[in-house]
gemmi code that builds the backbone of each chain (N, CA, C; Angstrom):
import gemmi

chains = {
    "A": [
        ("MET", (55.721, -0.636, -58.578), (56.499, -1.427, -57.617), (56.713, -0.664, -56.316)),
        ("GLY", (57.123, 0.572, -56.438), (57.328, 1.362, -55.227), (58.644, 1.026, -54.542)),
        ("GLU", (58.956, 1.820, -53.549), (60.180, 1.613, -52.766), (59.957, 0.480, -51.764)),
        ("PRO", (61.037, -0.148, -51.276), (60.871, -1.215, -50.280), (60.215, -0.693, -49.005)),
        ("MET", (59.476, -1.573, -48.335), (58.892, -1.218, -47.047), (59.953, -1.381, -45.968)),
        ("LYS", (59.755, -0.672, -44.880), (60.586, -0.917, -43.704), (59.742, -1.733, -42.738)),
        ("ILE", (60.233, -2.886, -42.378), (59.475, -3.781, -41.502), (60.323, -4.136, -40.283)),
        ("ARG", (59.722, -3.966, -39.105), (60.376, -4.408, -37.871), (59.449, -5.393, -37.193)),
        ("ALA", (59.973, -6.534, -36.793), (59.173, -7.510, -36.065), (59.992, -7.965, -34.880)),
        ("ALA", (59.470, -7.725, -33.678), (60.235, -8.052, -32.471), (59.368, -8.791, -31.472)),
        ("LEU", (59.950, -9.786, -30.841), (59.258, -10.567, -29.833), (59.342, -9.829, -28.508)),
        ("THR", (58.176, -9.473, -27.936), (58.168, -8.807, -26.634), (57.086, -9.423, -25.771)),
        ("ALA", (57.461, -9.973, -24.622), (56.523, -10.547, -23.653), (55.553, -11.531, -24.306)),
        ("GLY", (56.090, -12.423, -25.109), (55.275, -13.498, -25.670), (54.525, -13.156, -26.946)),
        ("ALA", (54.464, -11.871, -27.275), (53.774, -11.497, -28.505), (54.777, -10.861, -29.466)),
        ("THR", (54.466, -10.945, -30.738), (55.332, -10.334, -31.741), (54.729, -8.993, -32.144)),
        ("GLU", (55.511, -7.955, -32.000), (55.052, -6.641, -32.427), (55.614, -6.350, -33.809)),
        ("VAL", (54.713, -6.032, -34.733), (55.129, -5.762, -36.104), (54.882, -4.288, -36.405)),
        ("LYS", (55.886, -3.633, -36.950), (55.734, -2.248, -37.385), (56.143, -2.172, -38.839)),
        ("VAL", (55.294, -1.543, -39.648), (55.566, -1.457, -41.079), (55.449, -0.006, -41.528)),
        ("LEU", (56.407, 0.430, -42.303), (56.349, 1.747, -42.924), (56.414, 1.523, -44.434)),
        ("MET", (55.346, 1.895, -45.123), (55.295, 1.685, -46.571), (55.579, 2.991, -47.283)),
        ("SER", (56.023, 2.872, -48.510), (56.294, 4.060, -49.300), (55.238, 4.144, -50.393)),
        ("HIS", (54.293, 5.067, -50.240), (53.232, 5.193, -51.245), (52.634, 6.594, -51.170)),
        ("GLU", (52.288, 7.140, -52.330), (51.743, 8.506, -52.379), (50.404, 8.640, -51.653)),
        ("MET", (49.556, 7.617, -51.731), (48.218, 7.653, -51.130), (47.472, 8.930, -51.562)),
        ("GLU", (47.401, 9.117, -52.879), (46.730, 10.300, -53.437), (45.216, 10.108, -53.301)),
        ("THR", (44.523, 11.137, -52.786), (43.113, 10.952, -52.433), (42.148, 11.031, -53.619)),
        ("GLY", (42.564, 11.726, -54.687), (41.626, 11.974, -55.770), (40.802, 13.227, -55.521)),
        ("GLN", (41.088, 13.937, -54.417), (40.352, 15.162, -54.069), (41.177, 16.408, -54.420)),
        ("ARG", (42.498, 16.221, -54.539), (43.364, 17.389, -54.716), (43.428, 17.813, -56.178)),
        ("LYS", (43.787, 19.081, -56.368), (43.962, 19.598, -57.728), (45.405, 20.076, -57.883)),
        ("ASP", (45.923, 19.962, -59.120), (47.277, 20.445, -59.363), (47.242, 21.934, -59.701)),
        ("ALA", (48.398, 22.502, -60.047), (48.508, 23.947, -60.290), (47.597, 24.410, -61.430)),
        ("GLN", (47.292, 23.515, -62.370), (46.431, 23.869, -63.511), (44.946, 23.661, -63.189)),
        ("GLY", (44.648, 23.250, -61.996), (43.256, 23.039, -61.605), (42.711, 21.685, -62.003)),
        ("GLN", (43.591, 20.806, -62.501), (43.163, 19.460, -62.871), (43.158, 18.575, -61.618)),
        ("THR", (42.108, 17.779, -61.496), (42.065, 16.855, -60.359), (43.152, 15.792, -60.517)),
        ("ILE", (43.890, 15.572, -59.447), (44.906, 14.516, -59.453), (44.200, 13.214, -59.118)),
        ("SER", (44.306, 12.223, -60.016), (43.494, 11.020, -59.811), (43.975, 10.212, -58.608)),
        ("ALA", (43.008, 9.519, -58.026), (43.279, 8.767, -56.793), (44.283, 7.650, -57.060)),
        ("TRP", (45.163, 7.451, -56.117), (46.175, 6.402, -56.214), (46.526, 5.995, -54.793)),
        ("PHE", (46.039, 4.865, -54.361), (46.233, 4.497, -52.958), (46.234, 2.978, -52.785)),
        ("ILE", (46.829, 2.531, -51.701), (46.864, 1.111, -51.366), (45.461, 0.681, -50.934)),
        ("GLN", (44.991, -0.419, -51.503), (43.643, -0.890, -51.169), (43.643, -2.077, -50.226)),
        ("THR", (44.555, -3.008, -50.450), (44.551, -4.190, -49.576), (45.958, -4.486, -49.076)),
        ("ILE", (46.009, -4.978, -47.851), (47.277, -5.321, -47.208), (47.094, -6.685, -46.560)),
        ("SER", (48.108, -7.521, -46.663), (48.064, -8.745, -45.869), (49.438, -8.986, -45.272)),
        ("VAL", (49.420, -9.489, -44.044), (50.660, -9.788, -43.340), (50.617, -11.256, -42.940)),
        ("THR", (51.674, -11.986, -43.293), (51.735, -13.395, -42.917), (52.985, -13.657, -42.085)),
        ("CYS", (52.874, -14.684, -41.224), (54.022, -15.150, -40.440), (54.224, -16.608, -40.816)),
        ("ASN", (55.314, -16.916, -41.492), (55.557, -18.264, -42.027), (54.348, -18.773, -42.810)),
        ("GLY", (53.720, -17.899, -43.573), (52.605, -18.299, -44.424), (51.235, -18.208, -43.774)),
        ("ARG", (51.167, -18.034, -42.441), (49.876, -17.907, -41.747), (49.491, -16.440, -41.710)),
        ("THR", (48.256, -16.126, -42.135), (47.823, -14.731, -42.140), (47.622, -14.246, -40.705)),
        ("VAL", (48.313, -13.171, -40.347), (48.158, -12.628, -38.998), (47.419, -11.291, -39.010)),
        ("LEU", (47.290, -10.678, -40.187), (46.487, -9.460, -40.295), (46.174, -9.226, -41.763)),
        ("SER", (44.925, -8.809, -42.038), (44.638, -8.332, -43.382), (43.818, -7.067, -43.229)),
        ("ALA", (43.914, -6.196, -44.210), (43.239, -4.911, -44.086), (42.839, -4.394, -45.454)),
        ("GLN", (41.806, -3.548, -45.423), (41.399, -2.797, -46.613), (41.523, -1.329, -46.258)),
        ("TRP", (42.128, -0.569, -47.148), (42.322, 0.851, -46.896), (41.634, 1.692, -47.948)),
        ("GLY", (41.212, 2.876, -47.536), (40.722, 3.878, -48.461), (41.793, 4.947, -48.608)),
        ("PRO", (41.510, 5.976, -49.398), (42.512, 7.029, -49.612), (42.734, 7.918, -48.391)),
        ("ALA", (41.993, 7.705, -47.311), (42.167, 8.534, -46.117), (43.315, 8.061, -45.236)),
        ("VAL", (43.960, 6.970, -45.606), (45.159, 6.577, -44.867), (46.295, 7.497, -45.337)),
        ("ALA", (47.096, 7.968, -44.361), (48.092, 8.992, -44.660), (49.162, 8.500, -45.644)),
        ("LYS", (49.761, 9.463, -46.334), (50.867, 9.192, -47.256), (51.991, 8.443, -46.533)),
        ("ASN", (52.655, 7.563, -47.253), (53.687, 6.699, -46.667), (53.161, 6.025, -45.400)),
        ("PRO", (52.197, 5.114, -45.592), (51.418, 4.572, -44.467), (52.252, 3.843, -43.421)),
        ("PHE", (51.817, 4.012, -42.186), (52.411, 3.329, -41.040), (51.371, 2.388, -40.457)),
        ("LEU", (51.836, 1.239, -40.012), (50.926, 0.246, -39.446), (51.658, -0.483, -38.338)),
        ("SER", (51.008, -0.643, -37.187), (51.607, -1.515, -36.185), (50.537, -2.349, -35.498)),
        ("PHE", (50.910, -3.566, -35.139), (49.986, -4.488, -34.466), (50.803, -5.580, -33.786)),
        ("LYS", (50.112, -6.411, -32.994), (50.782, -7.506, -32.284), (50.045, -8.800, -32.527)),
        ("PHE", (50.793, -9.886, -32.599), (50.134, -11.190, -32.674), (50.883, -12.202, -31.813)),
        ("GLU", (50.146, -13.284, -31.459), (50.745, -14.330, -30.633), (51.183, -15.495, -31.513)),
        ("GLY", (52.113, -16.266, -31.015), (52.502, -17.489, -31.715), (53.710, -17.341, -32.624)),
        ("GLY", (54.291, -16.160, -32.663), (55.498, -15.985, -33.475), (56.724, -16.419, -32.688)),
        ("ALA", (57.780, -16.795, -33.397), (59.028, -17.170, -32.732), (60.183, -16.474, -33.439)),
        ("LYS", (61.278, -16.332, -32.713), (62.471, -15.723, -33.314), (62.867, -16.492, -34.563)),
        ("GLY", (63.153, -15.776, -35.631), (63.578, -16.424, -36.870), (62.434, -16.673, -37.838)),
        ("ASP", (61.174, -16.536, -37.379), (60.033, -16.697, -38.283), (60.031, -15.574, -39.317)),
        ("LYS", (59.457, -15.905, -40.474), (59.464, -14.939, -41.571), (58.144, -14.183, -41.656)),
        ("ILE", (58.233, -12.862, -41.591), (57.061, -11.997, -41.741), (57.065, -11.459, -43.175)),
        ("ALA", (55.946, -11.615, -43.858), (55.830, -11.058, -45.209), (54.651, -10.093, -45.248)),
        ("VAL", (54.887, -8.917, -45.795), (53.837, -7.902, -45.916), (53.610, -7.647, -47.398)),
        ("ARG", (52.347, -7.672, -47.802), (52.026, -7.470, -49.210), (50.947, -6.411, -49.341)),
        ("TRP", (51.135, -5.460, -50.253), (50.063, -4.517, -50.543), (49.730, -4.526, -52.020)),
        ("VAL", (48.485, -4.149, -52.332), (48.031, -3.986, -53.709), (47.336, -2.636, -53.777)),
        ("ASP", (47.673, -1.813, -54.783), (47.011, -0.504, -54.867), (45.919, -0.498, -55.930)),
        ("ASN", (45.235, 0.646, -56.072), (44.077, 0.707, -56.966), (44.473, 0.694, -58.441)),
        ("ARG", (45.769, 0.765, -58.749), (46.208, 0.600, -60.139), (46.625, -0.842, -60.408)),
        ("GLY", (46.472, -1.683, -59.404), (46.845, -3.086, -59.567), (48.324, -3.335, -59.297)),
        ("ASP", (49.046, -2.275, -58.946), (50.458, -2.419, -58.599), (50.551, -3.110, -57.237)),
        ("GLN", (51.600, -3.854, -57.037), (51.737, -4.537, -55.750), (53.193, -4.672, -55.337)),
        ("ARG", (53.383, -4.941, -54.075), (54.737, -5.093, -53.550), (54.706, -6.020, -52.341)),
        ("THR", (55.709, -6.871, -52.225), (55.829, -7.752, -51.066), (57.233, -7.590, -50.488)),
        ("ASP", (57.327, -7.417, -49.174), (58.628, -7.361, -48.511), (58.604, -8.275, -47.304)),
        ("GLU", (59.803, -8.720, -46.935), (59.896, -9.686, -45.849), (60.857, -9.223, -44.759)),
        ("ALA", (60.629, -9.757, -43.556), (61.529, -9.491, -42.447), (61.520, -10.706, -41.538)),
        ("ILE", (62.555, -10.813, -40.712), (62.669, -11.939, -39.785), (62.387, -11.421, -38.372)),
        ("ILE", (61.631, -12.198, -37.586), (61.337, -11.783, -36.204), (62.628, -11.798, -35.385)),
        ("ALA", (62.898, -10.679, -34.736), (64.132, -10.554, -33.937), (63.794, -10.669, -32.454)),
    ],
    "B": [
        ("MET", (32.259, 2.413, -103.587), (31.256, 2.243, -102.521), (31.593, 1.014, -101.697)),
        ("ASP", (31.954, -0.040, -102.453), (32.291, -1.274, -101.759), (33.530, -1.107, -100.880)),
        ("SER", (34.532, -0.391, -101.468), (35.779, -0.206, -100.711), (35.510, 0.638, -99.457)),
        ("GLY", (34.584, 1.610, -99.583), (34.210, 2.430, -98.417), (33.652, 1.576, -97.292)),
        ("ARG", (32.817, 0.642, -97.687), (32.207, -0.213, -96.676), (33.268, -1.066, -95.987)),
        ("ARG", (34.233, -1.517, -96.814), (35.344, -2.312, -96.247), (36.059, -1.510, -95.142)),
        ("THR", (36.345, -0.243, -95.478), (37.080, 0.597, -94.531), (36.316, 0.692, -93.212)),
        ("ILE", (35.032, 0.926, -93.352), (34.212, 1.068, -92.138), (34.247, -0.220, -91.318)),
        ("LEU", (34.106, -1.342, -92.058), (34.130, -2.638, -91.364), (35.450, -2.833, -90.636)),
        ("LYS", (36.547, -2.477, -91.353), (37.884, -2.652, -90.768), (38.044, -1.809, -89.504)),
        ("SER", (37.707, -0.516, -89.682), (37.927, 0.368, -88.537), (37.020, -0.055, -87.375)),
        ("GLY", (35.787, -0.465, -87.741), (34.855, -0.926, -86.697), (35.420, -2.126, -85.971)),
        ("GLY", (35.996, -3.053, -86.769), (36.575, -4.252, -86.169), (37.707, -3.896, -85.230)),
        ("GLY", (38.529, -2.939, -85.681), (39.668, -2.513, -84.852), (39.192, -1.953, -83.526)),
        ("LEU", (38.179, -1.118, -83.611), (37.652, -0.503, -82.383), (37.128, -1.564, -81.425)),
        ("THR", (36.408, -2.535, -81.995), (35.843, -3.592, -81.161), (36.956, -4.327, -80.428)),
        ("LEU", (38.024, -4.637, -81.194), (39.155, -5.335, -80.570), (39.737, -4.513, -79.428)),
        ("LEU", (39.905, -3.219, -79.700), (40.464, -2.335, -78.678), (39.589, -2.363, -77.422)),
        ("ALA", (38.289, -2.242, -77.679), (37.341, -2.194, -76.565), (37.392, -3.500, -75.778)),
        ("LEU", (37.469, -4.613, -76.528), (37.532, -5.916, -75.867), (38.783, -6.020, -75.004)),
        ("GLY", (39.900, -5.571, -75.600), (41.174, -5.619, -74.880), (41.104, -4.811, -73.602)),
        ("ALA", (40.554, -3.618, -73.722), (40.458, -2.736, -72.559), (39.559, -3.370, -71.501)),
        ("ALA", (38.437, -3.918, -71.995), (37.486, -4.526, -71.061), (38.126, -5.712, -70.340)),
        ("ALA", (38.894, -6.504, -71.093), (39.524, -7.680, -70.498), (40.517, -7.247, -69.420)),
        ("GLY", (41.327, -6.249, -69.737), (42.320, -5.761, -68.783), (41.647, -5.227, -67.533)),
        ("TRP", (40.572, -4.467, -67.785), (39.864, -3.852, -66.670), (39.231, -4.916, -65.786)),
        ("LEU", (38.653, -5.936, -66.466), (37.982, -6.999, -65.721), (38.977, -7.771, -64.862)),
        ("ASP", (40.136, -8.084, -65.442), (41.168, -8.803, -64.682), (41.498, -8.053, -63.408)),
        ("CYS", (41.729, -6.764, -63.596), (42.120, -5.911, -62.484), (41.013, -5.894, -61.429)),
        ("GLU", (39.777, -5.694, -61.876), (38.648, -5.645, -60.952), (38.484, -6.966, -60.209)),
        ("ASP", (38.651, -8.075, -60.946), (38.483, -9.389, -60.330), (39.466, -9.587, -59.188)),
        ("ALA", (40.707, -9.203, -59.449), (41.745, -9.420, -58.454), (41.444, -8.630, -57.181)),
        ("LEU", (40.876, -7.434, -57.377), (40.650, -6.575, -56.228), (39.303, -6.842, -55.573)),
        ("ALA", (38.326, -7.268, -56.384), (36.964, -7.435, -55.883), (36.919, -8.436, -54.734)),
        ("GLN", (37.864, -9.354, -54.712), (37.862, -10.367, -53.658), (37.981, -9.726, -52.283)),
        ("THR", (38.710, -8.631, -52.222), (38.997, -8.129, -50.894), (38.594, -6.680, -50.657)),
        ("TRP", (38.572, -5.833, -51.709), (38.320, -4.412, -51.453), (36.843, -4.091, -51.604)),
        ("ASN", (36.227, -3.647, -50.524), (34.785, -3.394, -50.480), (34.503, -1.964, -50.942)),
        ("LYS", (34.339, -1.808, -52.284), (34.181, -0.469, -52.846), (32.960, 0.244, -52.270)),
        ("ALA", (31.869, -0.493, -52.130), (30.627, 0.105, -51.625), (30.853, 0.740, -50.252)),
        ("ALA", (31.595, 0.045, -49.398), (31.822, 0.552, -48.045), (32.688, 1.804, -48.064)),
        ("PHE", (33.656, 1.848, -48.987), (34.565, 2.997, -49.024), (33.938, 4.215, -49.707)),
        ("ASP", (32.784, 4.030, -50.339), (32.104, 5.150, -50.997), (31.057, 5.807, -50.103)),
        ("THR", (30.930, 5.379, -48.870), (29.824, 5.846, -48.042), (30.135, 7.161, -47.323)),
        ("HIS", (29.060, 7.844, -46.922), (29.202, 9.159, -46.305), (28.584, 9.247, -44.920)),
        ("SER", (28.065, 8.153, -44.396), (27.526, 8.202, -43.036), (27.803, 6.880, -42.329)),
        ("LEU", (27.774, 6.928, -41.013), (28.066, 5.735, -40.212), (27.088, 4.612, -40.556)),
        ("GLY", (25.810, 4.993, -40.714), (24.778, 3.997, -41.020), (25.031, 3.314, -42.357)),
        ("ASP", (25.377, 4.135, -43.381), (25.634, 3.582, -44.717), (26.852, 2.668, -44.714)),
        ("THR", (27.899, 3.106, -44.006), (29.119, 2.297, -43.955), (28.830, 0.956, -43.311)),
        ("LEU", (28.093, 1.020, -42.219), (27.755, -0.187, -41.477), (26.944, -1.134, -42.353)),
        ("HIS", (26.004, -0.548, -43.087), (25.158, -1.332, -43.971), (26.014, -2.017, -45.042)),
        ("ALA", (26.971, -1.255, -45.627), (27.833, -1.804, -46.678), (28.759, -2.894, -46.141)),
        ("LEU", (29.071, -2.805, -44.852), (29.931, -3.830, -44.246), (29.111, -5.032, -43.792)),
        ("GLY", (27.799, -4.893, -43.863), (26.929, -6.015, -43.512), (26.475, -6.015, -42.062)),
        ("GLY", (26.513, -4.839, -41.429), (26.137, -4.784, -40.020), (24.801, -4.107, -39.788)),
        ("ASP", (24.362, -4.129, -38.534), (23.150, -3.406, -38.154), (23.519, -2.308, -37.161)),
        ("GLU", (22.606, -1.905, -36.306), (22.862, -0.844, -35.332), (24.037, -1.211, -34.421)),
        ("PRO", (25.039, -0.343, -34.321), (26.140, -0.675, -33.419), (25.791, -0.282, -31.988)),
        ("ALA", (26.353, -1.014, -31.025), (26.171, -0.679, -29.616), (27.336, 0.207, -29.187)),
        ("GLN", (27.037, 1.251, -28.393), (28.114, 2.064, -27.823), (28.912, 1.183, -26.875)),
        ("SER", (30.214, 1.296, -26.907), (31.020, 0.428, -26.056), (32.103, 1.195, -25.320)),
        ("GLN", (32.240, 0.850, -24.029), (33.321, 1.415, -23.213), (34.595, 0.588, -23.383)),
        ("ASP", (34.485, -0.528, -24.063), (35.622, -1.438, -24.165), (36.480, -1.178, -25.394)),
        ("ILE", (36.150, -0.108, -26.108), (36.994, 0.300, -27.237), (37.706, 1.572, -26.802)),
        ("GLU", (39.008, 1.569, -26.952), (39.785, 2.703, -26.465), (40.674, 3.248, -27.578)),
        ("PHE", (40.743, 4.572, -27.646), (41.681, 5.190, -28.583), (43.014, 5.381, -27.873)),
        ("VAL", (44.084, 4.950, -28.503), (45.416, 5.175, -27.940), (46.248, 5.940, -28.968)),
        ("GLN", (47.210, 6.664, -28.500), (48.111, 7.423, -29.385), (47.353, 8.344, -30.326)),
        ("THR", (46.118, 8.680, -29.969), (45.318, 9.545, -30.832), (45.251, 10.929, -30.186)),
        ("PRO", (45.705, 11.960, -30.868), (45.775, 13.281, -30.225), (44.404, 13.945, -30.091)),
        ("GLU", (44.286, 14.863, -29.105), (43.085, 15.697, -28.985), (43.101, 16.742, -30.099)),
        ("ILE", (44.290, 17.261, -30.334), (44.463, 18.293, -31.354), (45.558, 17.841, -32.301)),
        ("ALA", (45.226, 17.809, -33.590), (46.221, 17.433, -34.594), (46.638, 18.694, -35.333)),
        ("GLU", (47.924, 19.005, -35.309), (48.385, 20.210, -35.995), (48.298, 20.050, -37.496)),
        ("ASN", (48.571, 18.841, -37.968), (48.578, 18.592, -39.403), (47.588, 17.479, -39.734)),
        ("GLY", (46.512, 17.848, -40.410), (45.473, 16.874, -40.743), (45.930, 15.808, -41.725)),
        ("ALA", (47.066, 16.027, -42.387), (47.550, 15.052, -43.371), (48.122, 13.813, -42.708)),
        ("VAL", (48.554, 13.951, -41.460), (49.136, 12.815, -40.744), (48.619, 12.827, -39.304)),
        ("VAL", (47.563, 12.071, -39.054), (46.995, 12.003, -37.714), (47.144, 10.562, -37.200)),
        ("PRO", (47.939, 10.354, -36.150), (48.072, 8.994, -35.629), (46.761, 8.542, -34.994)),
        ("VAL", (46.351, 7.328, -35.275), (45.156, 6.752, -34.656), (45.489, 5.341, -34.204)),
        ("GLY", (45.233, 5.078, -32.939), (45.398, 3.725, -32.423), (44.094, 3.288, -31.805)),
        ("VAL", (43.706, 2.050, -32.036), (42.461, 1.534, -31.468), (42.750, 0.217, -30.764)),
        ("THR", (42.262, 0.114, -29.519), (42.375, -1.121, -28.756), (40.977, -1.582, -28.405)),
        ("SER", (40.675, -2.833, -28.679), (39.371, -3.379, -28.325), (39.544, -4.426, -27.228)),
        ("ARG", (38.727, -4.297, -26.172), (38.744, -5.314, -25.121), (37.519, -6.220, -25.244)),
        ("ILE", (36.804, -6.091, -26.352), (35.629, -6.939, -26.570), (36.124, -8.337, -26.974)),
        ("PRO", (35.664, -9.395, -26.271), (36.148, -10.736, -26.607), (35.810, -11.106, -28.054)),
        ("LYS", (36.686, -11.863, -28.656), (36.508, -12.352, -30.028), (36.306, -11.223, -31.034)),
        ("THR", (37.080, -10.173, -30.893), (37.053, -9.099, -31.885), (37.530, -9.641, -33.228)),
        ("GLU", (36.707, -9.428, -34.253), (37.022, -9.965, -35.587), (37.546, -8.900, -36.531)),
        ("SER", (37.077, -7.664, -36.331), (37.598, -6.611, -37.199), (37.478, -5.252, -36.525)),
        ("ILE", (38.352, -4.352, -36.922), (38.340, -2.979, -36.414), (38.340, -2.057, -37.626)),
        ("ALA", (37.363, -1.146, -37.674), (37.324, -0.181, -38.771), (37.505, 1.219, -38.192)),
        ("ILE", (38.166, 2.078, -38.955), (38.354, 3.465, -38.549), (37.577, 4.352, -39.528)),
        ("LEU", (36.686, 5.200, -38.970), (35.859, 6.071, -39.796), (36.066, 7.514, -39.366)),
        ("ILE", (36.099, 8.417, -40.326), (36.273, 9.830, -40.008), (35.062, 10.578, -40.534)),
        ("GLU", (34.284, 11.123, -39.590), (32.949, 11.619, -39.908), (32.938, 12.662, -41.025)),
        ("LYS", (33.845, 13.629, -40.967), (33.738, 14.745, -41.907), (34.700, 14.647, -43.086)),
        ("ASN", (35.244, 13.477, -43.347), (36.035, 13.299, -44.565), (35.093, 13.109, -45.751)),
        ("PRO", (35.580, 13.354, -46.992), (34.715, 13.188, -48.174), (34.089, 11.794, -48.237)),
        ("ASN", (34.870, 10.780, -47.934), (34.326, 9.438, -47.752), (34.671, 9.027, -46.325)),
        ("MET", (33.701, 8.413, -45.682), (33.856, 8.262, -44.236), (34.836, 7.175, -43.819)),
        ("LEU", (34.794, 6.057, -44.523), (35.604, 4.915, -44.092), (37.071, 5.127, -44.470)),
        ("ALA", (37.964, 4.969, -43.499), (39.394, 5.114, -43.779), (40.070, 3.757, -43.920)),
        ("ALA", (39.744, 2.835, -43.022), (40.428, 1.546, -43.043), (39.629, 0.492, -42.295)),
        ("VAL", (39.756, -0.749, -42.750), (39.168, -1.892, -42.052), (40.269, -2.925, -41.853)),
        ("PHE", (40.461, -3.335, -40.613), (41.463, -4.358, -40.311), (40.751, -5.627, -39.871)),
        ("ASP", (41.099, -6.740, -40.506), (40.553, -8.037, -40.090), (41.542, -8.675, -39.134)),
        ("ILE", (41.017, -9.061, -37.980), (41.861, -9.594, -36.906), (41.636, -11.093, -36.793)),
        ("PRO", (42.562, -11.908, -37.294), (42.379, -13.351, -37.129), (42.634, -13.772, -35.682)),
        ("ALA", (42.181, -14.970, -35.305), (42.432, -15.483, -33.950), (43.938, -15.527, -33.724)),
        ("GLY", (44.383, -15.086, -32.545), (45.811, -15.083, -32.242), (46.449, -13.722, -32.437)),
        ("THR", (45.746, -12.831, -33.151), (46.249, -11.470, -33.312), (45.508, -10.579, -32.319)),
        ("GLU", (46.258, -9.730, -31.620), (45.633, -8.883, -30.603), (44.834, -7.754, -31.266)),
        ("PRO", (43.645, -7.447, -30.719), (42.836, -6.377, -31.312), (43.376, -4.993, -30.942)),
        ("VAL", (44.595, -4.753, -31.342), (45.292, -3.504, -31.050), (45.951, -3.063, -32.349)),
        ("ILE", (45.472, -1.944, -32.891), (45.926, -1.517, -34.215), (46.367, -0.074, -34.131)),
        ("SER", (47.455, 0.283, -34.772), (47.681, 1.713, -34.915), (48.204, 2.050, -36.295)),
        ("THR", (47.768, 3.201, -36.778), (48.131, 3.656, -38.113), (48.050, 5.182, -38.146)),
        ("ARG", (48.139, 5.771, -39.324), (48.012, 7.221, -39.460), (46.998, 7.516, -40.554)),
        ("VAL", (46.140, 8.503, -40.318), (45.109, 8.831, -41.305), (45.164, 10.310, -41.664)),
        ("LYS", (44.400, 10.666, -42.724), (44.238, 12.059, -43.110), (42.881, 12.543, -42.623)),
        ("MET", (42.822, 13.787, -42.187), (41.547, 14.373, -41.781), (41.377, 15.716, -42.476)),
        ("ALA", (40.218, 15.902, -43.131), (39.961, 17.134, -43.869), (39.754, 18.303, -42.907)),
        ("GLN", (39.167, 18.034, -41.755), (38.842, 19.080, -40.787), (38.569, 18.438, -39.423)),
        ("THR", (38.356, 19.278, -38.430), (37.998, 18.792, -37.093), (36.778, 17.876, -37.195)),
        ("SER", (36.861, 16.723, -36.589), (35.806, 15.727, -36.794), (35.848, 14.655, -35.713)),
        ("ASN", (34.750, 13.931, -35.609), (34.747, 12.723, -34.796), (35.434, 11.598, -35.558)),
        ("ILE", (36.213, 10.815, -34.838), (36.731, 9.567, -35.396), (35.948, 8.449, -34.718)),
        ("TYR", (35.438, 7.523, -35.524), (34.744, 6.370, -34.962), (35.612, 5.137, -35.098)),
        ("ALA", (35.610, 4.331, -34.055), (36.209, 3.001, -34.135), (35.056, 2.021, -34.096)),
        ("LEU", (34.956, 1.229, -35.139), (33.850, 0.295, -35.274), (34.424, -1.115, -35.139)),
        ("VAL", (33.946, -1.845, -34.159), (34.486, -3.178, -33.881), (33.418, -4.220, -34.140)),
        ("ARG", (33.806, -5.278, -34.841), (32.887, -6.402, -35.017), (33.382, -7.569, -34.174)),
        ("ALA", (32.496, -8.137, -33.372), (32.834, -9.300, -32.555), (31.653, -10.247, -32.570)),
        ("GLU", (31.877, -11.467, -32.976), (30.827, -12.481, -33.103), (29.627, -11.940, -33.874)),
        ("GLY", (29.909, -11.212, -34.937), (28.857, -10.736, -35.820), (28.149, -9.468, -35.356)),
        ("ARG", (28.406, -9.027, -34.106), (27.775, -7.807, -33.596), (28.732, -6.638, -33.774)),
        ("TYR", (28.178, -5.437, -33.926), (29.009, -4.248, -34.095), (28.970, -3.353, -32.858)),
        ("TYR", (30.127, -2.808, -32.527), (30.272, -1.904, -31.385), (31.007, -0.667, -31.864)),
        ("VAL", (30.689, 0.471, -31.247), (31.305, 1.704, -31.735), (31.752, 2.584, -30.573)),
        ("ALA", (32.817, 3.342, -30.807), (33.256, 4.365, -29.872), (33.703, 5.559, -30.714)),
        ("ALA", (33.613, 6.774, -30.132), (33.962, 7.969, -30.898), (34.929, 8.837, -30.116)),
        ("LYS", (35.737, 9.586, -30.825), (36.627, 10.559, -30.204), (36.749, 11.739, -31.161)),
        ("GLU", (36.643, 12.948, -30.598), (36.799, 14.119, -31.460), (38.262, 14.527, -31.533)),
        ("VAL", (38.725, 14.768, -32.748), (40.086, 15.262, -32.945), (39.987, 16.615, -33.649)),
        ("LYS", (40.587, 17.627, -33.025), (40.578, 18.964, -33.616), (41.759, 19.083, -34.580)),
        ("VAL", (41.477, 19.591, -35.769), (42.522, 19.732, -36.788), (42.755, 21.213, -37.038)),
        ("THR", (44.006, 21.642, -36.941), (44.293, 23.056, -37.173), (44.694, 23.324, -38.621)),
        ("LEU", (45.147, 22.280, -39.342), (45.504, 22.426, -40.754), (44.975, 21.205, -41.490)),
        ("GLY", (44.091, 21.427, -42.487), (43.410, 20.326, -43.161), (44.360, 19.431, -43.936)),
        ("GLY", (43.950, 18.168, -44.117), (44.795, 17.200, -44.791), (44.435, 16.995, -46.241)),
        ("CYS", (43.349, 17.614, -46.697), (42.919, 17.355, -48.066), (42.901, 18.632, -48.880)),
        ("GLY", (43.569, 19.679, -48.421), (43.620, 20.928, -49.169), (44.450, 20.765, -50.419)),
        ("GLY", (44.231, 21.617, -51.402), (44.974, 21.448, -52.660), (45.997, 22.524, -52.829)),
    ],
}
model = gemmi.Model(1)
for chain_id, residues in chains.items():
    chain = gemmi.Chain(chain_id)
    for i, (resn, *xyz) in enumerate(residues, 1):
        res = gemmi.Residue()
        res.name, res.seqid = resn, gemmi.SeqId(i, " ")
        for name, pos in zip(("N", "CA", "C"), xyz):
            atom = gemmi.Atom()
            atom.name, atom.element = name, gemmi.Element(name[0])
            atom.pos, atom.b_iso = gemmi.Position(*pos), 0.0
            res.add_atom(atom)
        chain.add_residue(res)
    model.add_chain(chain)
structure = gemmi.Structure()
structure.add_model(model)
structure.setup_entities()
């Protein structure tokens, strides 16, 4: 499940700027622990962002995205009070969805 | 002798069930992810291979792709901010590739109509390397590169 994401969505000059901070280890599968055992890969693979149900961004990530991933982008057509939902799925099939309102 | 055979049959049956269960679970998981996660593309080690896995051909060098918020020198390779802005009309997707990482492709963003082709995120870099921004617009691929020097690797153990 993971910790809740931090999502900010703000209307600026006609476009909505969305900033998301996710909580995830994003383990690469390249590192070894103190015993020399490889730590298996664990990372977010797919992300989708919707505004009132309309997809405004989707992405596929590899393990090279930094730990506790940050993402920001802008889209047109959002209005104050619209609902932004961000969903991720990781390579273990775990997933999380969080929502925010455009301010 | 007969009872021995029974035991073997039983244990064999149990194993088969276990295997089936595992396979079913694995298949479910793969199915859910296969729709969107392009494993072949994320396993590649060169720009050409990545492009091929994404379904593209030779990319054109472009002045209309710009790196923003991307440092010349990154002190910590574990957290390198990367921002990409595309001024190419009808940009459909932006991919970020890091040449000298174990696997080259870091992320692919699909940009639907109405979303600005301006993306920023943070990536890991194993060492000083070129970062490529690969943009798809109307089925054609465009590329731009920027070198980022890393003073401390992001994939050390």
